[in-house]
N, C-alpha and C positions, 0 to 999 in steps of 0.2 A: 703352112700359112705364110703368105707373103706380107711384108710390112712396107708401108710407104716410107719414102725418104723423109727426113725431118721437114725440109723446106716445103715439100708437097703437102704434108699433113698440116704444117703451119698455115699455109695459104688457104687450106679448105676450112679450118675450123677456128679461125682467129679474128672473127669480126669484132669490131669494137663499136660501142655506142658513139654516135656522132653528137656530142654535147658541146656547149659553149665552154672554152676553157676558163677556169676560176683560179687565177695564178697563185693566190695565197691561201685558198680554202683548204687544200690538201696539206700544205706546210704548217698552217696554224693548227689543224686538227692533229697533226703529228706530235705537238708539244703541249697542247691545251689539256689542262686538268681542271677538276673542280676547285673553285675558289675555297680557300681555308678559312677565310673570314666569312661566316654566314651573312646572307642579305639581310639588311635591317629594314624595318618598315617606316614610312613617314610618320610624322607626328600625328597623334590622335586628332581626328577632326579634319585632316587633309582630304579634300575631295578627290574623287577618282580621276584618273588621267583624262578620261573623256570630258569631264566637267572643267578640269583645268584647261584643256585645250579649247573648250568653247569660250572660256574667259580670255584666253590668249588671242583668239580670233577676233574677239570684241576689241580688245586694245589695238590690234593692228589692222582694223577694218579699212581705215583710210589708207594705210600704207599698201594693203592688197589692192584695193581699187585703183590706185595710182600705178602700181606695178602692172596690172592687167591692162590698163589703158596704154602704158608705155610699150607693152609687148606687141600691140597692133599698130602703133604709131611710129614705126621704124622705116617705113618706106620712103620713096623719093619725095613724097609730100611732108616729110617730118620737118619739125621746126629746125632752123638753122642756128639758134642760140638758145641758152638756158632760159633767160627771161621769157623769150617767145614761147618755149615749150610749157613754161609755168602758166602762162596766160592761157594757152590753148587748153591745158589740163584743168585749170580752174573753171574755165567756161564749160567744158565737157562734163565735169564732175560736180558742178555746183559747189565749188569750194573756193576760198580765197587764195590768192598767190602765196601767202604766208602759210596756210594750212598745206597747200601743195608742197612747199619747200620742206616743211616738217615732215610730212608723209613720205616724201622722197628719201629724205635722210634715214628715217626708220626702215624703209624698204631695203635700202642698201645695207644697213646695219644687220637687219634680221636675215640677210641672205635671200630676200625675195628678188632682188636685182643684182646682177653682177656686172661689173665695169670690165671691159675688155678694150684697153686703150680709151679712146673717146666714145666708144660704143656701149650702149647698155643692153644686156640681154636677160631674159627672164632666168631666175635661178631655179635649181631644181626644187626648192621648197615651194615655190609658187605653183609648179605643176602638181605637187602632192598635197596642196594646201587643204583641199576639201575632203581628202580621203585618208590622210596619214596624221593621226593625233600626235604621234611622237615627232614628226617633222615640224608640226606647228609648235610644240613645246620647245624643241631645240632652237627654232627660229626666235621664239620669244626670249629664251635664255641668252642668245647671242646679243639681242637688244638690251636685255638686263645687264649683261656684262659691259656694254658700251654706253651706259646711261650718261657718262660724262661728255660723250660725243653727241648724244642726242639732245642734250640740254647744255650747250656751251656756256662757259664760265663768263662772267662780265669781262669786257675788254680791258678794264683798267686794273685787273688783278694780276699780281706777278705769277708767272708759270710755275715757279717753285712752290708757291703757297697752295695753288690748285693741286699740284702733284701730291704734296703732303696730305691734303685732306682726302683726295681720291684713294690714297694708299691707306688711310685711317678708316675709311667708310666701312670696311667689312667688320670692324669691331663694333661699330654702331648697329649694323644689321644683325650681328650675332646676339647683342643685347635685346634687340626687338624680338628676334625669334625665340629666345630663351624666356622672355617676359610673357609671350603668348597673349598679348593684350596691348592697350594703349600705354605709351610711355611718354611722360612729359618731355618737352624739347629741352628744358633746363638740364634734366638728367643726361640726355644725349649730348648737350654741349659740354658738360663736365667731362664725360668720357672722351669726346673728340679732342678736347684740349690736352687731356692727359696723354692721349695717344700721339698727338702731334708733338708734344714736348719729348716724348720717348724717342720719336724718329729723329728729332733734332739732336738729341743727346747721343743717339747712335752714330750720327755723323759728326760728333764732337762739336756741335754748335751750342756752346754753353751760353745761356743768356746772361747779359751784363747786369740785370737787376738781382738783388739779393733774393735768396729762396723765400724769404717771409713775404716778399711783395709779389703780387701777381704781375705776370708779364704783361706789358702794355705794347700795343702795336706801334711800330715805328711810323714816322712821318709818311703819309701816303699809303701805308700798308692797310689792307682790308682785315678786320678783326676776324677771328675764327667763327664767331657767331654769324656773320654775314655769309661765310662760306658753308656753315651747316644749313642755313636756309636754302642756299643754292642747291646743296646736295639732296635735301629732302624733296625740294621742288622737282629736281631731276629724276629722282627715284619715284616720285608720285606720277611724273609725266609718262613714265613707261609702264605704269600699272603695279609697281612693286609695293607701294604703301599708300595710305591715305593720310591726309592732315585735317585735323579738326580741333578748334579750341586749344591751341598750344600743345597738342599731342599728336604723336605719330603712331600708326598701327600698320603692321604689315598685312597686306591682302593675302588671300589664300595662295595666289601665284607667287607672291614675294616670299611667303613662309616656306613654300615648297622649294623654291629656288635656293634659299639660303640653306635649307636642310641638304639639298643635293650637293652644294659647294662644300659643306662641312664633311659629308660622306666621302666626297672626293679626296679631301685632305686626309682623312683617316685611312683610306685605302692606300694613298701614297705613303703615309707615315708607316704603315705596317708592311710595306713591300720589302722583300728580304734584302735587296740590293740598295735600298734608299735611293729610288730611281731619280728623283728630281735633282739630286746633288751630283749624280754620276755623269760620266761622259756619254756621248750619244750611243757608243757601242754597248756600255754597260747598261744603259737605260733600256735599250731595245731588247737586250737578253732578259732584263728583268721583267719586261712586258710580254715576252714570248708565250708565257703560260697563262696570260689573261685572255679572257674572251674579248671579242672586238670592242664592245662598249666600254668596259673598265680600261682597256688599253688606250682608247682615244682620250679618256679622261687623264690618264698619265701623260700622254703626248702633250695635251694642252697645258698641263701644269709645268712640264719640262720646258716647253717652248716659251711660256710666259716668263720664266725665270732668266731668259736670255734675250739678247737682241735678235730680232727676226733674221737678219743677214748671217749672224753667227750660227743660229740654229740650223738654218738651211744648209750652210756649208758643212757643218759637222755631220748632218744626216747624209748628204751626198758623199761625203768622205767614207762613211761606213758603207754606203751602197757600192763603192768602188772596191771593196774588200773581197775576200774569198768566200765568205759565209753567205750562201744564197738565201737563207732564211732571213738574215739581217738585211739583205738587200731588199727583199720585199717588204719587210716591216718598216724600213726607212722610208719607202715611198707611202706606205700607209700613214706614217707620221706626217709626211709632206702634204698629204691631203688635208690634214688639220690646219696646216699653215695657210693654204688657200692662195689668193691672188698674189701675195708678196713673193712666193716661191716660183711663180710662173716663169720669169726670165731665166732663172738657174736651171730649172727642169727642162725648158725648151732648149738651152744650150747642151744639157746632158743628153739629149736625144741624138746628138752626133756621135756619142760613144757606144760602140757596139754592145757592151755588156749591160748598159743602162737603157738602150733604146726602147725595148718593148715595154718596160715599166713607165718610161717617161711618155711614150705615146698613149698609153692607157690613162695616165694621169692627165695629160692634156685633153684627151677626148671627154673625160668626165668633167674636167673644168669647163670645157665648152658646152656643156650641157647634155652630153650623151647619157643615156641610161647605163648604169654600170653593167647590166646584163648584155648590152649591145656594143659597149666600148671595145671589145675585142675585134670588132669588125674593121677596126682601123689597121690592124696587124696584117702584114703579108703572111703567106703560109710559112715562109722561111723564119719570120721573126716569131710566129705563134709557136713553131717547133723549138726555136731556141729558148723561148719562155718555158715550154714544157720541160725541156731538160734541165733548166735552172731550177724550177720547182721541185722537179724529181730529185735533184741533188739535195735540196733542202729537206725533203722527206726522208731520203736515204740517210742523211747525217743526224737527224733528230727524231725520227719516227719509227713506226713499226713496220714490218714487212707487209702486213695487210694493207696499210695505208698506200704504200706504193703500187700495190695492185689496183686500188681504187683510183689512184691518179692516172693509171693506164687508160681508164675510160674516158678521160678529159682530152685525150690527143685528138687532133683534128683529122688525122689520118683514119681511113676506113678499116685497115688491117694492120696487124703487128708487122708483117714484112714491109708494108709501105712506111710505117712509122720508123722501123729500123734503118731503112734505106736513107730517109730524110734526116734522121738523127745523125747518121754517120757523115752525110754531106754537110751538116751545119757547122761543124768545127767548134762546137762548145767544148771548153777545156776540161769539162767534167763528164765527157760522153762515156769514156770507158768505165769510170766508177758507177755511173748511173745504169749502164747495160749489165755490168756484173752484179749490182744489187738486185736489178730486176730479175736476172736469171736465177739468182739464189732464192728469190722469193716465190717465183711462179711454180705452181703445182703441176703443170703440164711439162713432162720430161722432154717432149719434142721441141716444144716452144722454148724451154729453158736452154736446150742444147743450141738451138739456132741463135739465141741472144748471146750466149757465151761465145760462140764462134765470132759473131759480129764484133764483140768487145775485144777479142784477141786480134782480129783483122785491123780494127782501128788502132789498137796498141802498137802493132807491128808495121803499120802502114800498108797492109795488104788490101787487096780488092775484095 
């Protein structure tokens, strides 16, 4: 019996499925395990996600109308100034200019519109608005988080006083959520004043009045009670609570959102590495075993505890390191940052090791569907990304996962893949080929891959 040469057998029997590359899917599966903390249920009486999404759509109805109007009003005939655009939108949608301004702000805060320089583009949530309940809920939560921007404070209030109240409001929301019903505003005021006093004490701002005397506002200073009213009105304006006869009550949406925030805090607090207080590298390692949803919650909490510029710089610093898994996770975290990260990510596209990740990030930021974003990569860039992800899988995963990752290559055959991988110049090429050869059950294919690894290592042809 005659036997074919390994290369001939390899060429005849090594067809790969042509699928779109999913750069982090294989790497994340390599290290993802079941969460040790069991999933908890929302509070009793919380409506189903479909009903919550219906309520969120109702709250954001005007914002969606304005966003859709703006999506088709971007041609040469578009308005040349913001006031003109508001007037045109008001006439077209039968709204007042003030309603248009408020709806536009909400659309931006909810991710229905994204600003690229001076140009507004439809956000991905707008495209998914009618079919994806979770996209709707995430958009509403983004608005809920930005309530103080959607309902600006009075102009005569000192920024420090506003910041103190905004920082203290989560305590108020927690009390409303625990009460599961109406709470008198006097009770909320007592809590808010106490929390503001604690914040000032933490900053060593000791009041001059004796402890037995209630603190009085300085000349020109707005009392906390007025800022409480502003806060409650702002939260009511985004649909988080209702106000009636001196009482505040969380809406089903608000109750659910506060529960979600508390759950995120619990998950972060129970993470083995204490992710929020860690460096970017340690945080990403701590998140590597989480599934994408909980990981994004960790990223948001970590980023919120830092300046945006500092967080972006730390994440890109980790991405420049040697661990390919952390490189991919760093760009996942940068997706959470969004628009403020664009200049730095665009600059990173000039660095060969970051270029494929940066191009994918920018494509999705510009509105491309994640499934189609890989189309922006050249074949060489896609191959480099395949090797980088394979290195992450080889370092952190099981051999079977490396074989599954083989199916995501853009090349049609293993010989073509090997040829292009060798030409790509990735620093981990040898290690990836050796790991692939060790994992593959086909002796002929494994032999050819090992030979390719040896030739790359020795510089041979």
